[in-house]
Phi, psi and omega in degrees: 000158180294142185296338182260355182285137176288136179282127181262124186252149168235148179243129172259117178099086185276068181253201183295313181296322179297330178295320176298319179293318179302315179296322178295319180292323178296324181282344184270121181290343183265003185225157180218127175275110189255339184202153173225143182228146177211157173290340178250111186301324181297325178291319178297318181294318180296318178295316180299318179293320182296321186251009177066037181273137185293317189241130173250108193245168161274171178298320180296320181292321184289323180285340180266358178282112185292344181276342181283125180272318187218145178243130175264117181270111183238027180280179180293151188314315186293346179260355184305311183298310183299314183290318179294319178300317180299316180292316179297317180296340176259018171081021181259140166296154185221135168243124184250126174301145179295152352289149181312309175212191178270332180211171186292327179299317177296319181298314180299322181292320178295319179296322178298314181296314180299320179296316179298324184262002179056047182248151176285139179215136180204148171275132183277071178264078190302333183300332181286347189252348183287146186305322182297322180284322176299318178292322178297315177301316181299318180292323178294312181298322181286352177078029182301328178247022180076209178285124179281117185251341182205141177228131174244132178230131172240126186207102180197156179201163175272111187288147179283167183304329184293336181260350192300314184299314181296319185281329190258357184261122183299317184291346178259017182060044180287181180117156185286331185294313180286340183263315184242316182302326182298330176300312182293320179296313180296323180300311182289325177296322179292313182297319184272343182069028185216165172249137182297146179257329176248127188230120174233147181198162174217153178216156173241129186263148177277175179288352176266357174094012178247163180287115182270323177228140178215141174238134179237143174229121184239147165244130182261162180306328179289347184101351181296135176257138183230132173243128179232130171235137185211152179199147173261004185229018177224136172280109185244159170295132180258103184197156170234135176234126181251124181252125179237179183286342180243002181165191178214156181241131176255121181241090182283166181059019180018272193294333182238025185307127181284346180180186183209162180245128176262123179248120186253135171228173181244049178080015176237183179272004180263122176282119183275331186205140174232127182231129176268131180248109179284147179263336183053046180292144172294149181298329175262105187290347182281343189296330183288322178288330175298316180296323179293318178300314180299315179301313183298312184294320178296329180274359181077019180270142183260000174203163180267143176286340181282325173222078182295157185297325180296331177287320177299319177295314183297322179291323174296325177295321177300314180293321176303316181296319179293317179296327176296319178296329180274356186057044185248106181235134177284147186298338183268356182279000000 
């Protein structure tokens, strides 16, 4: 596409997450939200009216619109694979809201199709793109706290009624791991630049049959140990703490942290210096991944270096392994 042409977007699934994306696209001068599609026409029309979108479509209509460059799949988890596959098969670039798919087999198939058709494909893991996390990654790579040997993450909340059906329903690929835990897993893989090799985990299931609470313990190739605890039904401290040989970093508010504090010591228990690093994140956290998608497509790139496709597949494999240990299979798999 021409480097100055505005990228025309379509959205599949006009829900809460799609509203954040719509606002991000409206704020971006290089992009235009041109269509929204839903299985329920009234929902598509209401969304279109709210955000000033020209076209309220069915799924068939949105993939057949020749003006649409890219489709953002914001449907419920269990439909991600089907909807993304449909868009790719009709020649559209695709951005898929996390989780990329429900399992690694689905992920590999989407990557295969995108590769055959030379189309851009990416998981919408917005946490990897916000300035505070990019700065955190830079500090880790630069060795500000020495060798990172341990990371602890706590990330949980009591979800409101608007999210309950999606999170608690087995047939909709509910559960905390695919909805919240995946943020923390992707976060540590990004910071360390690795995929865990040793994987241990435990979960507690709700009365609807999905994982309500989950704890993960990983060992990475570098030797770093990671502990993650997450829940959709407990009010938990939201934070990540990275421990290194020369200090530790506190990243509060985890997924949307506005900044972090670096605490430096010289191999003793005395903190010599504490420095706060602001991230200056935009209020709409989706805007940064939108800019990355635009950059990639304009450059003719079919995946992002910040969240490459092999990582999305590998992270789904990690979750598959944990679910296998829990004997947790979705009814449609």
